[in-house]
C-alpha positions in Angstrom: 0.0 0.0 0.0 1.4 3.4 -1.0 1.8 6.2 1.5 -1.1 8.1 -0.1 -3.3 5.1 0.1 -2.5 4.7 3.8 -3.3 8.3 4.5 -6.8 8.0 2.8 -7.4 4.6 4.6 -6.7 6.3 7.9 -9.0 9.2 7.1 -11.8 6.8 6.2 -11.3 4.9 9.4 -12.1 8.1 11.3 -14.9 9.2 8.9 -16.6 6.3 7.2 -18.7 8.6 5.0 -15.8 10.8 3.7 -17.4 14.0 5.0 -14.2 15.7 6.2 -12.8 18.5 4.1 -9.8 16.7 2.5 -11.9 13.8 1.3 -14.7 16.1 0.1 -12.2 18.1 -1.9 -10.7 15.0 -3.4 -14.2 13.9 -4.5 -14.8 17.3 -6.1 -11.6 17.1 -8.1 -12.5 13.7 -9.4 -15.8 15.0 -10.8 -14.0 17.6 -12.9 -16.9 17.9 -15.4 -19.6 18.1 -12.7 -21.1 14.9 -14.1 -24.5 14.0 -12.8 -26.8 11.0 -13.0 -28.6 10.9 -16.4 -31.9 10.0 -14.9 -32.4 13.6 -14.0 -32.5 14.5 -17.7 -34.1 11.3 -18.9 -37.0 11.2 -16.4 -38.7 14.6 -16.0 -41.2 13.2 -13.5 -38.5 13.0 -10.8 -36.5 16.1 -11.8 -38.4 18.5 -9.5 -37.9 16.2 -6.5 -34.1 16.1 -7.0 -33.3 19.7 -7.9 -32.5 22.2 -5.2 -35.1 24.9 -4.8 -34.2 28.5 -3.9 
């Protein structure tokens, strides 16, 4: 296991859901194109229930 893998493993040991800042930032970087699930565009009936309302 590499040093980076060990670091992430230890972070997940403390925070199983990956909600701490460093893990959240890593997740954001991996989603560089802000991909989303296609069912939001392919199924308009559920779109309103999943979109954030202001």
